Every structure is written in C-alpha cells, then in structure tokens.
C-alpha positions as CSV (number, residue, x, y, z in Angstrom):
1,X,139.1,106.5,105.9
2,X,139.2,103.2,107.5
3,X,135.8,103.3,109.0
4,X,134.6,103.7,104.9
5,X,136.7,100.7,104.3
6,X,135.4,98.7,107.2
7,X,131.7,99.7,105.6
8,X,132.8,98.6,102.5
9,X,134.0,95.0,103.4
10,X,130.7,94.8,105.9
11,X,128.9,95.5,102.5
12,X,131.1,93.1,100.7
13,X,130.3,89.9,103.4
14,X,126.8,90.8,103.1
15,X,126.6,90.6,99.4
16,X,128.5,87.2,99.6
17,X,126.3,85.7,102.3
18,X,123.2,87.3,100.9
19,X,121.5,83.8,99.1
20,X,122.4,82.3,102.6
21,X,120.4,84.8,104.0
22,X,117.7,84.8,101.6
23,X,117.4,80.9,102.1
24,X,117.2,81.7,106.0
25,X,114.6,84.2,105.6
26,X,112.3,81.3,103.7
27,X,113.2,78.6,106.1
28,X,112.2,80.5,109.3
29,X,109.0,81.1,107.6
30,X,106.8,77.7,108.5
31,X,109.2,77.4,111.7
32,X,107.8,80.4,113.0
33,X,104.0,79.2,112.0
34,X,104.8,75.9,113.9
35,X,105.9,77.7,116.9
36,X,102.7,80.3,116.8
37,X,100.7,77.2,116.5
38,X,102.4,75.4,119.6
39,X,102.3,78.6,121.8
40,X,98.4,78.7,120.7
41,X,97.9,75.1,122.1
42,X,99.8,75.8,124.9
43,X,97.6,78.7,126.2
44,X,100.6,80.7,125.6
45,X,100.1,84.8,124.3
46,X,101.5,84.6,120.6
47,X,103.7,87.8,121.9
48,X,106.9,85.7,121.4
49,X,106.3,85.0,117.8
50,X,104.5,88.5,116.7
51,X,107.9,89.8,118.3
52,X,109.8,87.2,116.2
53,X,108.1,88.1,113.2
54,X,108.7,92.0,113.6
55,X,112.4,91.2,114.5
56,X,112.2,89.4,111.0
57,X,110.7,92.1,109.4
58,X,113.2,94.8,111.0
59,X,116.1,92.8,109.8
60,X,114.9,92.4,106.2
61,X,114.4,95.9,106.2
62,X,117.6,97.2,107.7
63,X,119.6,94.7,105.2
64,X,117.9,96.1,102.1
65,X,118.3,99.4,102.8
66,X,122.0,98.8,103.6
67,X,122.5,96.9,100.3
68,X,120.3,99.2,98.1
69,X,121.5,101.4,95.7
70,X,118.4,103.5,95.5
71,X,117.8,104.4,98.8
72,X,115.7,107.0,97.5
73,X,112.6,104.2,97.1
74,X,113.2,103.2,100.5
75,X,112.9,106.6,102.0
76,X,109.6,107.4,100.2
77,X,108.2,104.3,100.9
78,X,108.7,104.7,104.9
79,X,107.6,108.5,104.3
80,X,104.2,107.2,102.5
81,X,103.6,104.8,105.4
82,X,104.4,107.3,108.3
83,X,102.0,109.6,106.9
84,X,99.7,108.0,106.1
85,X,99.9,106.2,109.6
86,X,99.2,109.8,110.8
87,X,96.2,110.2,108.9
88,X,95.0,106.8,110.1
89,X,95.5,107.5,113.7
90,X,93.4,110.7,112.7
91,X,90.7,109.6,111.0
92,X,90.3,106.4,114.5
93,X,90.0,109.6,116.4
94,X,87.5,111.3,114.1
95,X,85.1,108.4,113.9
96,X,83.0,108.8,116.9
97,X,83.5,105.4,118.5
98,X,85.5,106.4,121.5
99,X,88.5,107.9,120.0
100,X,91.5,105.7,119.0
101,X,90.9,102.9,121.7
102,X,93.8,100.9,121.1
103,X,96.3,102.3,119.1
104,X,98.7,99.6,119.6
105,X,96.4,96.6,118.2
106,X,95.5,98.8,115.4
107,X,99.1,99.5,114.1
108,X,100.4,96.1,114.8
109,X,97.7,95.4,112.2
110,X,98.9,97.7,110.1
111,X,102.4,97.1,110.3
112,X,101.5,93.7,108.9
113,X,100.0,95.3,105.6
114,X,103.2,97.2,105.5
115,X,105.1,94.3,105.1
116,X,104.0,93.5,101.8
117,X,105.8,96.4,100.1
118,X,108.9,96.4,102.3
119,X,109.6,92.2,101.8
120,X,108.6,93.3,97.7
121,X,111.1,96.0,98.1
122,X,113.8,94.5,100.0
123,X,113.4,90.9,98.1
124,X,114.3,93.4,94.6
125,X,117.2,94.6,96.1
126,X,118.3,90.8,97.0
127,X,117.7,89.7,93.8
128,X,119.4,92.7,92.1
129,X,122.4,92.3,94.3
130,X,122.7,88.5,94.0
131,X,121.3,87.8,90.3
132,X,120.8,84.2,88.6
133,X,122.2,82.9,92.4
134,X,119.6,85.1,94.3
135,X,116.9,83.5,91.9
136,X,117.9,80.1,92.3
137,X,118.1,80.5,95.6
138,X,114.1,81.4,95.7
139,X,113.4,78.6,93.7
140,X,115.4,76.6,96.5
141,X,113.5,78.4,99.0
142,X,110.1,77.5,97.5
143,X,111.4,73.7,97.2
144,X,112.7,73.6,101.3
145,X,109.3,75.2,102.3
146,X,107.0,73.1,100.9
147,X,109.4,70.0,102.1
148,X,108.9,71.3,105.4
149,X,105.2,71.8,105.2
150,X,104.6,68.4,104.1
151,X,106.9,66.7,106.7
152,X,105.0,68.6,109.3
153,X,101.5,67.5,107.9
154,X,102.8,64.1,107.8
155,X,104.0,64.4,111.4
156,X,100.9,65.9,112.6
157,X,98.7,62.9,111.3
158,X,100.6,60.2,112.7
159,X,100.7,61.7,116.0
160,X,96.9,62.1,115.7
161,X,97.6,65.8,116.3
162,X,96.5,67.2,113.0
163,X,93.9,70.0,114.0
164,X,92.4,69.4,110.4
165,X,91.4,72.0,107.9
166,X,87.4,72.0,109.4
167,X,88.1,71.4,113.1
168,X,84.1,71.3,114.0
169,X,84.1,68.2,111.2
170,X,87.5,66.6,111.7
171,X,88.2,67.5,107.7
172,X,91.3,68.2,105.5
173,X,95.2,67.8,106.4
174,X,96.1,70.9,107.9
175,X,99.4,70.2,110.0
176,X,100.3,72.3,112.9
177,X,99.8,75.5,111.1
178,X,97.1,78.0,113.0
179,X,95.2,79.6,110.1
180,X,93.6,77.5,107.5
181,X,93.0,80.6,105.0
182,X,96.8,81.5,105.0
183,X,98.2,78.2,104.6
184,X,95.7,77.4,101.6
185,X,97.0,80.4,99.9
186,X,101.0,79.6,101.0
187,X,100.3,76.1,99.6
188,X,98.9,77.7,96.3
189,X,101.5,79.8,96.2
190,X,104.3,77.2,96.5
191,X,102.9,74.3,94.4
192,X,103.1,75.7,90.9
193,X,106.6,76.6,91.6
194,X,107.2,73.3,92.6
195,X,105.8,71.6,89.8
196,X,107.4,73.8,87.3
197,X,111.1,72.7,89.0
198,X,109.7,69.2,88.2
199,X,108.7,70.0,84.8
200,X,112.5,71.2,84.0
201,X,114.3,68.1,85.1
202,X,115.2,65.6,82.8
203,X,114.1,62.6,84.9
204,X,110.7,61.9,85.1
205,X,111.0,60.8,88.9
206,X,110.9,64.5,89.6
207,X,108.0,65.6,88.0
208,X,106.2,62.1,89.6
209,X,107.5,63.6,92.7
210,X,106.3,67.3,92.1
211,X,103.0,66.4,90.8
212,X,101.7,63.7,93.0
213,X,102.9,65.2,96.5
214,X,102.1,68.7,95.1
215,X,98.9,67.9,93.7
216,X,98.0,65.6,96.9
217,X,98.6,68.4,99.3
218,X,96.4,70.7,97.5
219,X,93.3,67.7,97.2
220,X,93.6,66.9,101.0
221,X,93.8,70.6,102.4
222,X,90.2,70.4,101.7
223,X,89.2,74.0,100.9
224,X,87.5,74.7,97.4
225,X,90.3,77.1,96.8
226,X,93.4,74.5,97.2
227,X,91.1,72.3,95.1
228,X,90.8,74.9,92.1
229,X,94.5,75.3,92.4
230,X,95.3,71.7,91.3
231,X,93.4,72.6,87.7
232,X,94.6,76.1,87.4
233,X,98.2,75.2,88.2
234,X,97.9,71.9,85.6
235,X,96.1,74.0,82.8
236,X,98.5,77.0,83.1
237,X,101.9,75.0,83.0
238,X,100.5,73.2,79.9
239,X,99.7,76.5,78.5
240,X,102.8,78.0,79.3
241,X,104.9,75.1,77.5
242,X,102.9,75.6,74.5
243,X,103.6,79.6,74.6
244,X,107.0,79.4,75.6
245,X,107.9,76.7,72.8
246,X,109.1,74.7,75.6
247,X,106.5,71.8,74.8
248,X,107.1,68.1,75.9
249,X,104.0,65.8,75.6
250,X,104.8,63.4,78.2
251,X,105.6,65.9,80.7
252,X,102.4,67.5,80.1
253,X,100.6,63.9,80.0
254,X,101.9,63.4,83.9
255,X,100.7,66.3,84.8
256,X,97.3,66.5,83.1
257,X,96.7,62.8,84.2
258,X,97.6,64.1,88.0
259,X,94.8,66.9,87.6
260,X,92.5,64.2,85.7
261,X,92.8,61.9,88.8
262,X,91.7,64.8,91.1
263,X,88.6,65.6,89.4
264,X,87.8,61.9,89.0
265,X,87.9,61.2,92.9
266,X,86.2,64.4,93.6
267,X,83.2,62.8,95.3
268,X,85.8,61.3,97.8
269,X,87.9,64.4,98.6
270,X,87.7,66.3,101.7
271,X,86.6,69.4,100.0
272,X,83.5,67.3,98.9
273,X,82.8,65.8,102.2
274,X,83.1,69.1,104.0
275,X,80.8,70.8,100.9
276,X,78.1,67.7,101.9
277,X,78.6,68.2,105.6
278,X,77.7,72.0,105.5
279,X,74.4,71.9,103.1
280,X,73.4,69.2,105.8
281,X,73.8,71.8,108.6
282,X,72.2,74.1,106.2
283,X,69.0,71.8,105.6
284,X,68.6,70.9,109.3
285,X,69.1,75.0,110.1
286,X,66.4,75.9,107.9
287,X,64.1,73.2,109.1
288,X,64.8,74.9,112.5
289,X,64.1,78.5,111.2
290,X,61.0,77.5,109.4
291,X,59.9,76.4,113.0
292,X,60.6,79.3,114.6
293,X,58.8,81.6,112.2
294,X,55.9,79.5,112.5
295,X,56.0,79.6,116.4
296,X,55.9,83.7,116.3
297,X,53.3,83.5,113.9
298,X,50.9,81.4,116.2
299,X,52.3,83.9,119.2
300,X,51.5,87.0,117.3
301,X,48.4,85.7,115.5
302,X,49.5,87.4,112.1
303,X,52.1,86.3,109.3
304,X,55.5,87.1,108.1
305,X,53.9,89.1,105.5
306,X,51.7,91.1,107.5
307,X,54.3,91.6,110.4
308,X,57.5,90.6,109.3
309,X,59.5,92.5,111.7
310,X,57.4,91.2,114.5
311,X,57.5,87.1,112.9
312,X,61.1,87.4,112.5
313,X,62.7,89.1,115.2
314,X,63.7,85.5,116.8
315,X,64.8,84.2,113.6
316,X,67.1,87.6,113.5
317,X,68.0,87.6,116.7
318,X,69.7,83.8,116.9
319,X,72.0,84.6,113.8
320,X,72.5,88.3,113.5
321,X,71.5,89.3,117.3
322,X,74.9,91.0,117.8
323,X,74.5,93.0,114.6
324,X,71.3,93.9,115.3
325,X,72.0,95.2,119.4
326,X,74.4,97.6,117.7
327,X,72.5,98.8,114.8
328,X,69.1,97.9,115.2
329,X,66.8,95.2,114.1
330,X,64.9,97.3,111.7
331,X,67.7,98.3,110.0
332,X,69.5,94.7,109.5
333,X,65.8,93.2,108.8
334,X,66.1,95.7,105.7
335,X,69.6,95.5,104.3
336,X,68.8,91.5,104.2
337,X,65.5,92.1,102.4
338,X,63.4,89.9,105.5
339,X,64.9,87.0,103.9
340,X,64.3,83.6,105.9
341,X,67.0,81.9,104.0
342,X,69.4,80.1,106.2
343,X,72.0,80.4,104.1
344,X,72.2,83.7,103.8
345,X,71.5,84.2,107.3
346,X,74.3,82.1,108.3
347,X,76.5,83.4,105.7
348,X,79.6,84.9,108.2
349,X,81.4,86.8,105.2
350,X,78.2,89.0,104.1
351,X,77.5,89.3,107.7
352,X,80.7,90.8,108.8
353,X,80.7,93.1,105.5
354,X,77.6,94.1,106.0
355,X,78.5,95.0,110.0
356,X,81.5,97.0,108.3
357,X,79.6,98.9,106.1
358,X,77.0,100.2,108.9
359,X,80.3,101.6,110.7
360,X,81.7,103.4,107.6
361,X,78.2,104.9,107.1
362,X,78.1,106.0,110.7
363,X,81.9,107.4,111.0
364,X,82.6,110.6,109.1
365,X,84.7,111.5,106.1
366,X,87.9,111.1,107.8
367,X,87.1,107.4,108.3
368,X,85.9,106.9,104.6
369,X,89.4,108.5,103.5
370,X,91.8,106.4,106.0
371,X,89.7,103.7,107.4
372,X,88.2,102.8,111.1
373,X,90.1,101.4,113.9
374,X,90.4,97.6,114.3
375,X,88.8,97.9,117.7
376,X,85.7,99.5,116.3
377,X,85.1,96.0,114.8
378,X,85.0,94.3,118.4
379,X,81.1,94.3,119.7
380,X,80.7,92.0,122.7
381,X,84.3,90.1,122.5
382,X,82.7,89.5,118.9
383,X,85.4,90.4,116.0
384,X,83.6,91.9,113.1
385,X,86.6,92.4,111.0
386,X,85.8,90.9,107.2
387,X,86.9,87.7,106.1
388,X,88.1,89.4,102.7
389,X,91.0,91.3,102.1
390,X,90.2,93.8,99.6
391,X,87.2,94.5,101.9
392,X,89.1,94.5,104.4
393,X,91.5,97.0,102.6
394,X,88.8,99.7,102.4
395,X,87.2,99.2,105.6
396,X,90.4,99.7,107.5
397,X,92.4,101.8,105.6
398,X,89.5,104.0,103.4
399,X,89.6,104.7,100.0
400,X,93.1,106.0,99.8
401,X,94.4,103.1,101.5
402,X,92.5,100.8,99.5
403,X,93.9,102.7,96.2
404,X,97.4,103.1,97.3
405,X,97.7,99.4,97.3
406,X,96.0,98.8,94.3
407,X,98.6,100.9,92.9
408,X,101.0,99.0,93.8
409,X,99.6,96.1,92.2
410,X,98.8,97.4,89.2
411,X,102.5,98.6,89.0
412,X,103.5,94.8,88.6
413,X,100.3,94.5,86.4
414,X,101.8,97.1,84.5
415,X,105.0,95.6,83.7
416,X,103.8,92.3,82.8
417,X,101.6,93.3,80.4
418,X,104.3,95.8,78.7
419,X,106.8,93.3,78.8
420,X,104.8,90.8,77.0
421,X,103.9,93.0,74.7
422,X,107.3,94.2,74.2
423,X,108.9,91.0,73.8
424,X,106.2,88.1,74.4
425,X,108.8,85.3,73.0
426,X,111.6,86.7,75.9
427,X,109.6,87.1,78.9
428,X,107.1,83.8,78.7
429,X,108.9,81.1,80.2
430,X,108.4,78.4,82.4
431,X,109.7,80.5,84.9
432,X,107.3,83.4,84.5
433,X,104.6,81.1,83.4
434,X,104.9,79.5,87.2
435,X,105.3,82.7,89.3
436,X,102.6,84.2,87.3
437,X,100.1,81.0,88.3
438,X,101.1,81.8,92.0
439,X,100.1,85.3,91.7
440,X,97.0,84.7,90.2
441,X,96.0,81.9,92.8
442,X,97.4,84.2,95.7
443,X,95.3,87.5,94.4
444,X,91.9,84.7,94.6
445,X,92.9,84.5,97.7
446,X,93.1,87.6,98.7
447,X,89.7,88.3,97.1
448,X,87.7,85.5,98.4
449,X,89.6,85.3,102.0
450,X,91.6,87.5,104.7
451,X,94.0,85.0,104.6
452,X,96.8,87.3,102.7
453,X,97.5,90.8,103.3
454,X,97.0,91.2,107.1
455,X,98.9,87.0,107.3
456,X,102.9,87.7,107.4
457,X,103.1,84.2,106.7
458,X,101.1,83.9,103.6
459,X,102.0,87.7,102.7
460,X,105.7,86.7,102.3
461,X,104.8,84.7,99.5
462,X,103.3,87.8,98.0
463,X,106.0,90.2,98.5
464,X,108.4,87.3,97.3
465,X,106.2,86.5,94.2
466,X,106.1,90.3,93.3
467,X,110.2,90.4,93.5
468,X,110.5,87.8,91.2
469,X,108.6,89.1,88.4
470,X,110.3,92.4,88.8
471,X,113.5,90.5,88.8
472,X,112.5,88.3,85.4
473,X,111.4,91.8,83.3
474,X,114.0,94.0,84.7
475,X,116.9,92.6,86.1
476,X,117.3,89.1,84.4
477,X,120.0,89.2,81.4
478,X,118.1,87.4,78.2
479,X,119.8,86.3,74.9
480,X,119.0,88.6,72.3
481,X,116.0,87.3,70.2
482,X,114.2,88.5,67.6
483,X,110.9,89.9,68.3
484,X,107.6,87.9,67.8
C-alpha cells in the first residue's frame, strides 16, 4: 500500500512538472546541435553527442510510458520495432554482401528512425496529461528554440566562425550547426508557428518582429526549400485567416509585404547567388567534358555514336568511377543512356539512388522486403546512402519498412481529413493552419532531402508537429459550434 502511494506521489509530481520537462526537451535540441558541431570542429568523435541524444530518447520514452494511461500502445510499438529489427537483421545476413558487417552502425541508424513514432507517442501522452498548459509550452518551445537559433547565427557571423550553408562557396548563414538540410527543415518547421503567434498578438510589433526575423532567417539560409518556405508560410497563413474567419487586413498586409520584399530581392539573395555559382560550375565542367570526349575520339579514331562505351569511359570514370568499379561500366552507361550532360552525371542525388537501386536489384527477396545494411552503401570509404528520405526508407528498410512509415503518416492525414469534413469551422484554426504548414514543409524536406527521418534534431520537430495535430483534433475541447 505504501509503495502504491509513493508511486502515485511520484506520478503526481511528474504531471505537475511536465510542462517544464517538455520545455527542457525543446531547449536541449539546439544545445545538442551546437555541442555536436563544436565536437566535430575540434576533431572529437560525435559519440558524446550521440549518447546524449540516446539518453534523451530513452528518458522521454520512459517518462511517456510511466505517465501513459494507454500502455498497450507503447508495448505494441515496442513489439513492432523489435520484430522489424530482427527481420531487418535477417535480411542483412541474407543479402549476400558479406553478411551483417556492422550491426551497431546499422542499428544506430535504425534507432534514429524509430525515434519519430516514439517521440510522437510520448508528446501525445504529455499533451493528454497537460492539456492547454502543455500546448502553450509547445508554442513557447518553438519561439525559444527559434530565438536560440537566431542568437547562434548572429554570434557565428559576428565572430567570423559561421561555416555557411554552402561552405565551398561561402554562401548562406548556417550558424554552428552541422547538417544543412536538417537545419533547413528545422527552420521551415519553426517559422510558421512563430509567425502565427505574432499574427495572434494584438500589438503589431510582435507581428513585425516575427515576420521580419522569420522570413529573414529563411532568406539568408540560402537553400531553395528555405526560400520557398517564405512564400508557403505567407500564402498559407493568409489563406488560413480567410478560412478560419479571423481575417485582419493589417495583419495580412504585413505578412504579404514580407513575402513581396523577399520576392523582389531574389536576385540579391544568397539562394540566387548559390544557384548562379552552381550553373557557372556546370558550364565549366561541361566544356571540360566536351574536351575529354574529343580527346578520346581522336585517340581511338572513332566517334561517340560509333563507339560510345570506348569514347565515354574517361568521362564516366571522372564522375561515376566508384559506381562503375563496383557494378561495371556498361551497366552504368546503359542506366544513364550514354548521356554526356554533366548536370546529369554530376547529380549526386541521382547517382546515389542509382547506386542503391543496383544494390537492391542484386540482393535477395529478404532485402527487398526488409532493407539493406547501411554499411553496404559504403564503397572505397565513400558513402552512397541516398539523399532523399523516402528513397532511404525503401533501400534501408525495404517495402515493409517504407509501408509501415507511410501508414504512420497516413494515420495523421486521415485524422486531418476526417476532422475537416466533420466540422471544418471548428478545426480550421490559426494554430491548426500553422502546424499544418510546418508539417507540409517537413514532408517536402523528407521528399527532397535526407535531412529529417534519420536526423534526430529535425525529426524531433516532425514528431512534435504530429503530436500537436493529434491534440488539436482529438484532445482539445472546443466550444459547441454549428457544423459548416
């Protein structure tokens, strides 16, 4: 009896302090990112930061399980994760690529993916236990993290230590963060929520600050996705104002003006500078490629049309040499349809997808169902892990793994659609619109980059956004309204 009372007292203490714990989980995210960057710059292994992230994951999972009133859901998720890990290990052993070469490396990557549903489930539990206090904590966490990121960017710029988004061209303001695509996803997830909170304030100063700083950070980051996020956020929030019947002309004008200024300044933007520099490099490389082909034609006294494999071998060795060494030059040339276009040959994303496609084609049925080992994608000390998350889910975890993750996402999509069909006016709120925009931008990063699903710093925000969507639809209490 005494043990039961102590357990209840402990749970009561946890519930009282849960908003503070949730806020701590937010604040520690950029702190861990800066720590990881600093360790890397000092030449220290990322083991320390990795262990810290695993500790946060374990602690969050344990807290969520302890507080949950639906422990069967946690146990079910744990069972699915464990069973799939066993089947994935069997597939790695069956693939024919020297067995399961590095299971620790492979399973570490797997845990990064598993974090997404686990964190989502935990934050749903936290929001169920804390209600509006917890939701307000989430909003506050987005603002605080945004402030920390902006502070880091300012400090890195002032001290001249900013590594830049595109380091080789010294373009873009990145701050002390190591992974460009993940940081782009984080900013794109945060800014709509920050702007929404600025729009909700009665004082225009908050709106001006959130819009100028939010759009400014995205503008200076220099990626195409971050630049696109400016217009998606502006158009999305204005549309949400119309649909949610919260229209305010001055508010809409400020947000629209911010987007218009960014659009007008496109030719002086870091994004435009990077794309221009990239096109310049491609043009130079194309001239070199044409010269290489002409040299080969003279050497072999033939033409590309007559002997494509003979004349194009030097060019393909230059850009796709490692892949040709492993899978054969003829196979690579046929896949690329004997192109001489450097923009295609130099496309790292396509090259890695082709490489992993070859791996999957040569592997057995088990690998096609449950995925390849991450180590299989390393050849001559170069990693060919794909740069697109959805593709990565297929190659690393097979058809079954990709299907499971898509079903996980589709569950939340189904929640959204059903809620809007059931009572559009009730569920279409500025908060729902902002987090919906964040979700869309995160999924766009999932499709275009490898910066979310296996990057725990970015996937944290995906989990939180999904949990908030669940809260807004199934947990939050709304005033009784007529259906529209």
